[in-house]
C-alpha positions in Angstrom: 0.0 0.0 0.0 1.0 3.6 -0.5 0.6 5.8 2.6 0.7 9.6 2.9 0.3 11.6 6.1 -0.3 15.4 6.2 -0.7 17.5 9.3 -3.5 20.0 8.9 -5.0 22.6 11.2 -7.8 20.2 11.8 -5.6 17.1 12.5 -3.9 14.3 10.7 -5.0 13.7 7.1 -4.1 10.1 5.9 -4.4 8.9 2.3 -3.9 5.2 1.5 -4.1 3.4 -1.9 -3.2 0.0 -3.2 0.0 -0.2 -5.1 -0.4 0.3 -8.8 -3.5 2.6 -8.6 -1.7 6.0 -8.8 -2.5 7.7 -12.0 -5.7 5.7 -12.6 -9.2 7.2 -12.9 -12.3 5.2 -12.0 -15.9 6.2 -12.9 -19.4 4.8 -12.5 -21.8 7.5 -13.7 -22.4 9.4 -10.5 -18.9 9.1 -9.1 -15.4 9.6 -10.4 -12.1 9.4 -8.6 -8.6 10.0 -9.9 -5.8 8.5 -7.8 -3.3 11.4 -8.2 0.4 11.3 -7.3 -0.1 14.7 -5.6 -2.7 13.4 -3.1 -2.0 9.7 -2.8 1.7 9.5 -3.7 3.8 8.7 -0.7 5.8 5.8 0.7 5.3 2.1 0.4 3.8 0.9 3.8 3.0 -2.4 5.4 -0.2 -3.3 7.2 1.1 -2.3 10.7 2.2 1.2 9.4 -1.2 1.8 7.8 -3.1 0.5 10.9 -1.1 2.9 13.1 -1.7 5.9 10.7 -5.5 5.2 10.5 -5.7 5.0 14.3 -4.2 8.5 14.6 -6.1 10.0 11.6 -8.7 12.7 11.9 -9.5 12.3 8.2 -8.7 9.4 5.9 -9.2 8.7 2.2 -8.7 5.1 0.9 -8.7 3.6 -2.5 -8.3 -0.1 -3.4 -9.4 -3.5 -2.2 -6.5 -4.0 0.3 -6.6 -0.5 1.7 -10.3 -0.3 2.2 -10.6 -3.9 3.5 -7.9 -3.1 6.2 -9.9 0.0 7.3 -13.0 -2.1 7.6 -11.2 -4.9 9.5 -9.8 -2.2 11.9 -13.3 -0.7 12.5 -12.6 2.7 10.9 -15.1 2.2 8.0 -18.4 0.3 7.8 -18.7 -1.9 4.7 -22.1 -0.4 3.9 -20.4 3.0 3.5 -17.9 1.8 0.9 -18.3 3.0 -2.7 -17.6 0.7 -5.6 -16.4 2.9 -8.4 -15.8 1.0 -11.6 -14.8 -2.1 -9.6 -12.5 -0.2 -7.3 -13.3 0.4 -3.7 -13.2 3.9 -2.2 -13.9 5.0 1.4 -13.4 8.0 3.6 -13.8 8.7 7.2 -13.9 11.7 9.4 -13.3 11.5 13.2 -15.0 14.3 15.2 
């Protein structure tokens, strides 16, 4: 997975995507997402690093089967709230 952390005035913003998705665009009529290098580009990370980042995140954006599934397994995202955009999973969460 590719992991990026950004400190913002409102807390830690985490973006995670599956390897190989950067530069791809997915559409399904209503929704479209482009996995840009600017937003999702970061460092290769293992599960434990991603789990740690998600636990500290105020906001997270996730794209890809592995990334979204890990967020579901860890209780950060409910499966019913996951979007399937052209066969690719996308989820976000905001901790208040």
